[in-house]
C-alpha positions as CSV (number, residue, x, y, z in Angstrom):
1,M,0.0,0.0,0.0
2,R,2.9,2.3,0.9
3,N,4.6,1.5,-2.4
4,A,1.5,2.2,-4.4
5,H,1.1,5.6,-2.6
6,F,4.8,6.3,-3.3
7,K,4.4,5.5,-7.0
8,T,1.3,7.7,-7.3
9,T,3.2,10.6,-5.6
10,L,6.1,10.1,-8.0
11,L,3.8,10.0,-11.1
12,A,2.0,13.2,-9.9
13,A,5.4,15.0,-9.3
14,A,6.6,13.9,-12.7
15,S,3.4,15.1,-14.3
16,L,3.7,18.5,-12.6
17,L,7.4,18.7,-13.7
18,A,6.5,18.0,-17.3
19,V,3.8,20.7,-17.3
20,A,6.3,23.1,-15.7
21,N,9.0,22.3,-18.3
22,S,6.4,22.6,-21.1
23,A,5.4,26.1,-19.8
24,S,9.0,27.2,-19.5
25,A,9.7,26.0,-23.0
26,A,7.1,28.3,-24.5
27,E,8.8,30.7,-26.9
28,V,8.3,32.8,-30.0
29,S,11.0,34.0,-32.5
30,I,11.0,37.2,-34.4
31,Y,13.0,38.1,-37.5
32,T,13.0,41.9,-37.6
33,T,14.5,44.6,-39.8
34,R,13.7,47.0,-37.0
35,E,16.4,47.6,-34.4
36,P,15.5,45.2,-31.6
37,G,16.2,47.9,-29.0
38,L,13.2,49.9,-30.2
39,I,10.8,47.0,-29.4
40,Q,12.6,45.4,-26.5
41,P,10.5,47.1,-23.8
42,L,7.4,45.6,-25.4
43,L,8.9,42.1,-25.6
44,D,10.0,42.3,-22.0
45,S,6.6,43.3,-20.9
46,F,5.0,40.4,-23.0
47,S,7.4,37.8,-21.5
48,S,6.8,39.1,-18.0
49,S,3.0,38.8,-18.3
50,T,2.8,35.5,-20.3
51,G,6.0,33.6,-19.4
52,I,6.6,33.2,-23.2
53,K,10.3,33.8,-24.1
54,V,10.9,36.0,-27.1
55,N,13.9,35.5,-29.3
56,T,14.9,38.3,-31.8
57,V,17.1,38.1,-34.9
58,F,17.9,41.4,-36.5
59,L,18.3,41.5,-40.2
60,K,19.3,44.8,-41.8
61,D,18.0,43.5,-45.2
62,G,17.2,40.3,-47.0
63,L,14.4,39.3,-44.6
64,A,12.2,37.5,-47.2
65,E,15.2,35.8,-48.8
66,R,16.4,34.5,-45.4
67,V,13.1,33.0,-44.5
68,A,12.5,31.6,-48.0
69,S,16.0,29.9,-48.0
70,E,15.3,28.3,-44.6
71,G,12.0,26.9,-45.9
72,E,10.0,24.6,-43.6
73,S,12.8,24.4,-41.1
74,S,12.8,28.2,-40.4
75,P,12.6,29.0,-36.7
76,A,10.9,32.4,-37.5
77,D,7.4,32.8,-36.1
78,I,6.9,36.6,-36.7
79,L,8.4,38.8,-39.4
80,M,8.6,42.4,-38.4
81,A,9.3,45.3,-40.8
82,V,9.0,49.0,-41.3
83,D,6.9,50.4,-44.2
84,A,3.8,48.8,-45.7
85,G,5.6,48.1,-48.9
86,N,8.0,45.7,-47.2
87,L,5.2,43.8,-45.6
88,V,3.4,43.5,-48.9
89,D,6.7,42.2,-50.4
90,L,6.7,39.4,-47.8
91,V,3.3,38.3,-48.8
92,D,4.2,38.4,-52.5
93,K,7.3,36.3,-51.8
94,G,5.1,33.6,-50.1
95,V,6.7,33.7,-46.7
96,T,3.6,34.7,-44.6
97,Q,0.4,33.0,-43.6
98,P,-3.1,34.5,-42.9
99,V,-4.3,35.0,-39.4
100,E,-7.9,35.4,-38.3
101,S,-8.1,37.3,-35.0
102,A,-11.0,39.4,-33.7
103,V,-8.6,41.1,-31.4
104,L,-6.4,42.3,-34.3
105,S,-9.3,43.2,-36.5
106,E,-11.0,45.3,-33.8
107,A,-7.9,47.1,-32.8
108,I,-6.4,48.0,-36.2
109,P,-8.2,50.2,-38.7
110,A,-9.0,48.2,-41.9
111,Q,-6.8,50.4,-44.1
112,L,-3.7,49.6,-41.9
113,R,-3.9,45.8,-42.3
114,D,-4.0,43.2,-45.0
115,A,-7.6,42.3,-45.9
116,D,-6.7,38.6,-45.8
117,G,-4.8,38.8,-42.5
118,N,-1.3,38.3,-43.9
119,W,0.1,41.4,-42.1
120,F,-0.9,44.0,-39.5
121,G,0.1,47.6,-38.8
122,L,1.2,48.0,-35.2
123,S,2.2,51.7,-35.1
124,M,2.0,54.7,-37.4
125,R,4.1,57.6,-38.6
126,A,2.5,60.6,-40.4
127,R,4.1,62.5,-43.4
128,V,3.9,66.0,-42.0
129,V,5.1,69.5,-42.9
130,Y,7.7,71.4,-40.8
131,A,7.3,75.2,-41.1
132,A,9.3,78.1,-39.8
133,K,7.9,79.0,-36.4
134,D,7.2,82.6,-37.4
135,L,5.6,81.7,-40.8
136,D,1.9,82.8,-41.1
137,L,0.7,79.3,-41.8
138,D,-1.7,77.2,-39.7
139,A,-2.8,74.6,-42.2
140,I,-1.7,73.1,-45.5
141,T,-2.8,70.3,-47.9
142,Y,-0.5,68.0,-49.8
143,E,-1.9,69.6,-53.0
144,D,-0.7,73.0,-51.7
145,L,3.0,71.9,-51.9
146,S,3.0,72.5,-55.7
147,D,1.6,76.0,-55.4
148,P,4.0,78.5,-57.0
149,K,3.8,80.7,-53.9
150,W,6.3,78.2,-52.4
151,K,8.8,78.5,-55.2
152,G,12.3,78.2,-53.8
153,K,10.9,77.6,-50.3
154,V,10.5,73.8,-49.9
155,C,13.0,71.2,-48.5
156,I,12.5,67.5,-48.9
157,R,14.6,64.3,-49.1
158,S,15.1,62.2,-52.2
159,G,11.9,61.5,-54.1
160,Q,13.1,57.9,-54.4
161,H,13.2,57.4,-50.7
162,P,10.5,55.0,-49.5
163,Y,8.9,57.7,-47.3
164,N,8.3,59.9,-50.4
165,T,7.5,57.2,-52.9
166,A,4.8,56.1,-50.5
167,L,3.4,59.7,-50.4
168,I,3.5,60.0,-54.1
169,A,1.9,56.6,-54.5
170,D,-0.9,57.8,-52.2
171,Y,-1.3,60.9,-54.4
172,I,-1.7,58.6,-57.4
173,A,-4.4,56.6,-55.5
174,H,-6.3,59.8,-55.0
175,Y,-5.9,61.6,-58.3
176,G,-4.3,59.3,-60.9
177,P,-0.8,59.4,-62.5
178,E,-1.4,62.4,-64.8
179,E,-2.5,64.7,-62.0
180,T,0.3,63.4,-59.8
181,E,2.9,64.2,-62.5
182,K,1.7,67.8,-62.6
183,W,1.8,68.0,-58.8
184,L,5.3,66.5,-58.6
185,T,6.6,68.8,-61.3
186,G,5.2,71.8,-59.4
187,L,6.7,70.5,-56.2
188,K,10.1,70.1,-57.8
189,G,9.8,73.7,-59.1
190,N,9.3,74.8,-55.5
191,L,12.4,73.2,-54.1
192,A,14.9,75.4,-52.2
193,R,17.7,72.9,-52.8
194,K,18.3,69.5,-54.3
195,A,16.0,66.8,-52.9
196,A,18.4,65.0,-50.6
197,G,19.5,64.4,-47.0
198,G,17.2,63.1,-44.3
199,D,14.0,64.4,-42.7
200,R,15.7,66.1,-39.8
201,E,17.8,68.1,-42.3
202,G,14.5,69.8,-43.2
203,A,14.3,71.3,-39.7
204,K,18.0,72.2,-39.8
205,D,17.6,74.0,-43.1
206,I,14.5,75.9,-41.9
207,L,16.6,77.2,-38.9
208,G,19.4,78.1,-41.4
209,G,17.0,80.1,-43.6
210,V,17.4,77.7,-46.6
211,C,13.6,77.0,-46.8
212,D,10.4,77.9,-45.1
213,I,8.7,74.5,-45.1
214,A,9.9,70.9,-45.3
215,V,8.2,67.5,-45.7
216,A,9.2,65.0,-43.1
217,N,8.0,62.2,-40.7
218,S,6.2,62.9,-37.5
219,Y,8.3,60.8,-35.2
220,Y,11.5,62.8,-35.9
221,V,9.8,65.6,-34.0
222,G,9.8,63.5,-30.9
223,L,13.4,62.5,-31.3
224,M,14.5,66.1,-31.8
225,R,12.3,67.8,-29.2
226,S,12.9,65.2,-26.5
227,G,16.7,65.8,-26.7
228,K,17.4,62.2,-27.8
229,G,19.0,63.6,-31.0
230,G,21.3,65.9,-29.0
231,D,21.2,69.6,-28.2
232,E,21.8,70.7,-31.8
233,Q,18.8,68.8,-33.1
234,K,16.7,70.2,-30.2
235,Q,17.6,73.7,-31.6
236,W,16.4,72.6,-35.0
237,A,13.1,71.4,-33.5
238,D,12.7,74.7,-31.6
239,A,12.8,76.6,-34.9
240,I,9.8,74.8,-36.4
241,K,6.1,74.3,-35.9
242,V,4.5,71.1,-37.3
243,L,1.4,70.9,-39.4
244,L,-0.6,67.8,-40.2
245,P,-1.4,68.1,-43.9
246,T,-4.3,66.3,-45.5
247,F,-5.5,65.5,-49.0
248,R,-8.3,67.9,-49.9
249,D,-10.9,65.2,-49.7
250,D,-9.3,62.9,-47.2
251,G,-6.9,62.6,-44.2
252,T,-3.2,62.6,-43.5
253,H,-0.9,60.1,-45.3
254,V,0.6,57.6,-42.8
255,N,2.9,54.6,-43.1
256,I,3.4,51.8,-40.6
257,S,5.6,49.5,-38.7
258,G,4.0,46.1,-38.7
259,A,4.3,42.3,-38.6
260,A,3.2,39.1,-40.1
261,V,3.2,35.5,-39.0
262,A,5.8,33.4,-40.9
263,K,4.5,30.7,-43.3
264,H,6.2,27.9,-41.4
265,A,6.0,29.4,-37.9
266,P,6.7,26.5,-35.4
267,N,5.1,28.5,-32.6
268,R,2.0,29.9,-34.4
269,E,-0.2,30.1,-31.3
270,E,2.4,32.1,-29.4
271,A,3.0,34.3,-32.4
272,V,-0.6,35.3,-32.6
273,K,-0.6,35.9,-28.8
274,L,2.3,38.3,-29.2
275,L,0.7,40.2,-32.1
276,E,-2.5,40.5,-30.1
277,Y,-0.5,41.8,-27.1
278,L,1.2,44.4,-29.3
279,V,-2.2,46.0,-30.0
280,S,-3.3,46.0,-26.4
281,D,-3.6,49.4,-24.6
282,E,-0.5,48.6,-22.5
283,A,1.7,47.8,-25.5
284,Q,0.4,50.6,-27.7
285,K,1.2,53.0,-24.9
286,I,4.8,51.6,-24.7
287,Y,5.1,51.9,-28.5
288,A,4.0,55.6,-28.4
289,E,6.4,56.5,-25.6
290,A,9.4,54.5,-26.9
291,N,9.3,55.5,-30.6
292,Y,7.2,58.6,-30.8
293,E,5.0,56.8,-33.2
294,Y,1.2,57.0,-33.3
295,P,-0.7,54.1,-31.8
296,V,-2.9,52.3,-34.3
297,K,-5.5,51.5,-31.7
298,A,-8.1,54.2,-31.1
299,G,-8.2,55.6,-27.6
300,V,-4.6,55.1,-26.8
301,A,-2.8,58.5,-26.4
302,A,0.3,59.4,-28.3
303,D,3.4,60.6,-26.5
304,P,2.7,64.2,-25.3
305,I,5.2,65.6,-27.8
306,I,3.4,64.0,-30.7
307,A,-0.1,64.7,-29.2
308,E,0.8,68.4,-29.3
309,L,0.8,68.2,-33.1
310,G,-3.0,68.0,-33.1
311,E,-5.6,65.5,-33.9
312,L,-4.5,63.0,-36.6
313,K,-7.2,62.0,-39.1
314,I,-5.6,59.2,-41.1
315,D,-6.0,58.8,-44.9
316,S,-8.8,56.4,-45.8
317,K,-7.0,54.8,-48.7
318,P,-5.9,51.2,-47.9
319,L,-2.2,50.8,-47.7
320,T,-2.4,47.8,-50.1
321,E,-3.8,50.2,-52.7
322,I,-1.1,52.8,-52.0
323,V,1.7,50.2,-52.2
324,A,0.4,49.0,-55.6
325,N,1.3,52.4,-57.0
326,R,5.0,52.3,-55.7
327,K,6.5,51.5,-59.1
328,A,4.4,54.2,-60.9
329,A,5.5,56.7,-58.2
330,S,9.2,55.8,-58.6
331,E,8.9,56.1,-62.4
332,L,7.3,59.6,-62.1
333,V,10.2,60.7,-59.8
334,D,12.6,59.8,-62.6
335,K,10.4,61.2,-65.3
336,V,10.2,64.7,-63.8
337,G,13.8,64.6,-62.8
338,F,12.8,65.2,-59.2
339,D,16.2,64.3,-57.6
340,N,18.3,66.0,-60.3
């Protein structure tokens, strides 16, 4: 009788140990083109609340090629990238799988996710206008950027940069290639200098009197005004005000950072759990504070520096429709000699 009781106790202990080992073995692996440090606070919070270990592999480029070459043996569960175009490319190269999740569908606006659930936007950045602080200007549309009144007064980075090809592609989605060519030609005629440099250089050149307005991304304002870019960049930010331009008949152009579940994800369930966590109120708040990006989930406040820019009404055009115009946008940049 004592032996039977001892065996039962051993079996129970072994069972508990197996469950514990199984729980401790739960993990999810991310391949990301985004610097891991930017999302690490989110991953730490997820692991702390779920017990699921998160592994990250940073790939500067070649994400789709890496996953495709690994095939069915790939350890990747989640593929994370910046720019909707890169996410669409992952789908086109056959390295993602669709996910049905009420949590993701309810949290993320339809235009910021794939209609078939192959990728999801997790945070946003807006394409905004920096303006000289003393300039008599309180509002502007994207269409206004080609107005001759801005001749010699606009700064912008290369038209072939993904930030700008996305904006041009969005213009095509609204007005078609012919009208976009006219607009782009007008915008080129308004440039104060060659289209080059980065977005923050727009603020620097406004301070230096090179231009009156510049086209740039919203999150750079947070990096500059917070002091994370250094004292010099804080001076650049102090010289500008930021406007949220819109299309005449729509909202502000945005792009995203997002993620997809890998086609051969060995830990699919954990991957979906992580994606769902990333659109929770808690995670969206961390995103906003860590990266100065806009939350995709309604009701979650942006970082105070970004919130000061005003209410963001996002463009209604689906990102998939915009991305489909990337090639045409790039061709127009070359056609009008925008970067020359």
